N, CA, C and O atoms as a GROMACS GRO file, in nm:
protein
  188
    1MET      N    1   8.426  19.052  -5.976
    1MET     CA    2   8.351  18.995  -6.002
    1MET      C    3   8.247  18.985  -6.147
    1MET      O    4   8.176  19.072  -6.197
    2ASN      N    5   8.265  18.881  -6.178
    2ASN     CA    6   8.174  18.902  -6.342
    2ASN      C    7   8.032  18.796  -6.320
    2ASN      O    8   8.000  18.740  -6.215
    3GLU      N    9   7.987  18.792  -6.406
    3GLU     CA   10   7.821  18.736  -6.423
    3GLU      C   11   7.849  18.598  -6.391
    3GLU      O   12   7.742  18.542  -6.362
    4ARG      N   13   7.956  18.513  -6.382
    4ARG     CA   14   7.937  18.348  -6.373
    4ARG      C   15   7.970  18.370  -6.254
    4ARG      O   16   7.934  18.271  -6.191
    5ASP      N   17   8.031  18.460  -6.171
    5ASP     CA   18   8.080  18.424  -6.058
    5ASP      C   19   8.000  18.457  -5.950
    5ASP      O   20   7.998  18.414  -5.835
    6ALA      N   21   7.905  18.576  -6.033
    6ALA     CA   22   7.796  18.627  -5.927
    6ALA      C   23   7.675  18.518  -5.935
    6ALA      O   24   7.583  18.522  -5.854
    7ARG      N   25   7.683  18.426  -6.032
    7ARG     CA   26   7.561  18.310  -6.037
    7ARG      C   27   7.590  18.212  -5.991
    7ARG      O   28   7.502  18.135  -5.953
    8LEU      N   29   7.763  18.172  -5.973
    8LEU     CA   30   7.743  18.092  -5.830
    8LEU      C   31   7.784  18.132  -5.728
    8LEU      O   32   7.844  18.046  -5.664
    9ARG      N   33   7.780  18.225  -5.684
    9ARG     CA   34   7.760  18.277  -5.520
    9ARG      C   35   7.606  18.261  -5.500
    9ARG      O   36   7.545  18.210  -5.406
   10ALA      N   37   7.566  18.314  -5.602
   10ALA     CA   38   7.417  18.311  -5.550
   10ALA      C   39   7.361  18.148  -5.552
   10ALA      O   40   7.241  18.133  -5.532
   11GLN      N   41   7.418  18.064  -5.569
   11GLN     CA   42   7.384  17.934  -5.586
   11GLN      C   43   7.436  17.842  -5.455
   11GLN      O   44   7.395  17.726  -5.442
   12LEU      N   45   7.531  17.905  -5.357
   12LEU     CA   46   7.573  17.868  -5.248
   12LEU      C   47   7.494  17.822  -5.165
   12LEU      O   48   7.537  17.718  -5.114
   13PRO      N   49   7.371  17.862  -5.119
   13PRO     CA   50   7.298  17.827  -5.042
   13PRO      C   51   7.263  17.686  -5.067
   13PRO      O   52   7.287  17.598  -4.985
   14ALA      N   53   7.195  17.662  -5.200
   14ALA     CA   54   7.167  17.559  -5.273
   14ALA      C   55   7.216  17.407  -5.286
   14ALA      O   56   7.174  17.292  -5.272
   15LEU      N   57   7.323  17.470  -5.320
   15LEU     CA   58   7.449  17.380  -5.297
   15LEU      C   59   7.476  17.335  -5.178
   15LEU      O   60   7.496  17.213  -5.182
   16LEU      N   61   7.484  17.375  -5.085
   16LEU     CA   62   7.502  17.326  -4.920
   16LEU      C   63   7.417  17.221  -4.918
   16LEU      O   64   7.443  17.108  -4.876
   17ASP      N   65   7.270  17.274  -4.982
   17ASP     CA   66   7.174  17.172  -4.957
   17ASP      C   67   7.174  17.088  -4.985
   17ASP      O   68   7.119  17.004  -4.915
   18ALA      N   69   7.252  17.038  -5.140
   18ALA     CA   70   7.246  16.940  -5.255
   18ALA      C   71   7.363  16.880  -5.182
   18ALA      O   72   7.335  16.760  -5.172
   19ARG      N   73   7.478  16.902  -5.125
   19ARG     CA   74   7.590  16.865  -5.068
   19ARG      C   75   7.617  16.870  -4.933
   19ARG      O   76   7.733  16.905  -4.910
   20PRO      N   77   7.515  16.836  -4.786
   20PRO     CA   78   7.542  16.874  -4.643
   20PRO      C   79   7.671  16.808  -4.633
   20PRO      O   80   7.709  16.848  -4.523
   21GLY      N   81   7.737  16.753  -4.665
   21GLY     CA   82   7.890  16.669  -4.647
   21GLY      C   83   7.951  16.768  -4.618
   21GLY      O   84   8.000  16.768  -4.505
   22LEU      N   85   7.972  16.898  -4.711
   22LEU     CA   86   8.050  16.971  -4.726
   22LEU      C   87   8.027  17.128  -4.646
   22LEU      O   88   7.935  17.198  -4.688
   23GLY      N   89   8.100  17.172  -4.547
   23GLY     CA   90   8.102  17.306  -4.524
   23GLY      C   91   8.082  17.414  -4.568
   23GLY      O   92   8.118  17.422  -4.686
   24ILE      N   93   8.034  17.519  -4.523
   24ILE     CA   94   8.018  17.653  -4.615
   24ILE      C   95   8.157  17.729  -4.678
   24ILE      O   96   8.181  17.798  -4.777
   25ALA      N   97   8.243  17.668  -4.548
   25ALA     CA   98   8.380  17.764  -4.644
   25ALA      C   99   8.458  17.666  -4.751
   25ALA      O  100   8.532  17.712  -4.837
   26GLN      N  101   8.435  17.538  -4.736
   26GLN     CA  102   8.426  17.414  -4.813
   26GLN      C  103   8.450  17.465  -4.970
   26GLN      O  104   8.543  17.492  -5.046
   27VAL      N  105   8.276  17.459  -4.967
   27VAL     CA  106   8.237  17.505  -5.098
   27VAL      C  107   8.250  17.626  -5.135
   27VAL      O  108   8.262  17.641  -5.257
   28HIS      N  109   8.250  17.745  -5.053
   28HIS     CA  110   8.306  17.888  -5.093
   28HIS      C  111   8.400  17.906  -5.182
   28HIS      O  112   8.400  17.952  -5.296
   29GLN      N  113   8.509  17.848  -5.084
   29GLN     CA  114   8.713  17.826  -5.141
   29GLN      C  115   8.692  17.736  -5.250
   29GLN      O  116   8.790  17.733  -5.326
   30ASP      N  117   8.580  17.648  -5.289
   30ASP     CA  118   8.579  17.600  -5.403
   30ASP      C  119   8.524  17.678  -5.510
   30ASP      O  120   8.554  17.644  -5.625
   31VAL      N  121   8.460  17.760  -5.496
   31VAL     CA  122   8.412  17.818  -5.604
   31VAL      C  123   8.433  17.975  -5.679
   31VAL      O  124   8.386  18.032  -5.778
   32ILE      N  125   8.563  18.015  -5.533
   32ILE     CA  126   8.656  18.121  -5.583
   32ILE      C  127   8.777  18.074  -5.624
   32ILE      O  128   8.866  18.145  -5.671
   33ALA      N  129   8.783  17.933  -5.604
   33ALA     CA  130   8.939  17.870  -5.693
   33ALA      C  131   8.879  17.849  -5.832
   33ALA      O  132   8.955  17.838  -5.929
   34GLY      N  133   8.763  17.845  -5.844
   34GLY     CA  134   8.744  17.783  -5.945
   34GLY      C  135   8.663  17.664  -5.998
   34GLY      O  136   8.599  17.651  -6.102
   35ASN      N  137   8.694  17.547  -5.851
   35ASN     CA  138   8.710  17.422  -5.865
   35ASN      C  139   8.559  17.369  -5.890
   35ASN      O  140   8.498  17.320  -5.795
   36HIS      N  141   8.505  17.376  -5.999
   36HIS     CA  142   8.366  17.400  -6.050
   36HIS      C  143   8.294  17.226  -6.053
   36HIS      O  144   8.181  17.199  -6.014
   37ARG      N  145   8.408  17.113  -6.117
   37ARG     CA  146   8.361  17.022  -6.141
   37ARG      C  147   8.270  16.945  -6.077
   37ARG      O  148   8.192  16.874  -6.139
   38TYR      N  149   8.271  16.954  -5.938
   38TYR     CA  150   8.166  16.902  -5.880
   38TYR      C  151   8.049  16.984  -5.873
   38TYR      O  152   7.936  16.943  -5.900
   39ILE      N  153   8.069  17.061  -5.848
   39ILE     CA  154   7.959  17.200  -5.866
   39ILE      C  155   7.869  17.214  -5.946
   39ILE      O  156   7.757  17.254  -5.913
   40LEU      N  157   7.914  17.175  -6.108
   40LEU     CA  158   7.866  17.223  -6.180
   40LEU      C  159   7.720  17.105  -6.223
   40LEU      O  160   7.606  17.142  -6.252
   41PRO      N  161   7.765  16.978  -6.216
   41PRO     CA  162   7.640  16.906  -6.186
   41PRO      C  163   7.508  16.921  -6.141
   41PRO      O  164   7.405  16.904  -6.206
   42ASP      N  165   7.522  16.959  -6.004
   42ASP     CA  166   7.453  17.063  -5.950
   42ASP      C  167   7.376  17.160  -5.972
   42ASP      O  168   7.260  17.175  -5.935
   43LEU      N  169   7.464  17.253  -6.054
   43LEU     CA  170   7.379  17.393  -6.117
   43LEU      C  171   7.365  17.325  -6.203
   43LEU      O  172   7.293  17.418  -6.240
   44GLN      N  173   7.358  17.246  -6.287
   44GLN     CA  174   7.300  17.205  -6.392
   44GLN      C  175   7.136  17.184  -6.316
   44GLN      O  176   7.040  17.257  -6.339
   45ARG      N  177   7.138  17.052  -6.209
   45ARG     CA  178   7.040  16.957  -6.214
   45ARG      C  179   6.912  17.126  -6.109
   45ARG      O  180   6.789  17.127  -6.107
   46LEU      N  181   7.009  17.238  -6.044
   46LEU     CA  182   6.938  17.253  -6.009
   46LEU      C  183   6.863  17.422  -6.090
   46LEU      O  184   6.792  17.514  -6.051
   47GLY      N  185   6.936  17.382  -6.217
   47GLY     CA  186   6.868  17.503  -6.322
   47GLY      C  187   6.921  17.611  -6.331
   47GLY      O  188   6.874  17.697  -6.405
   0.00000   0.00000   0.00000
């Protein structure tokens, strides 16, 4: 796991709070798959 992946994994709880309509499995699957187009704005907003 590279540093970027580690940072994304660390943000999962905050991402779930930011997107309560998505389940943990879906968010985690998208992070692993590299589907960050909808996650990146949240990560930037969270700092």
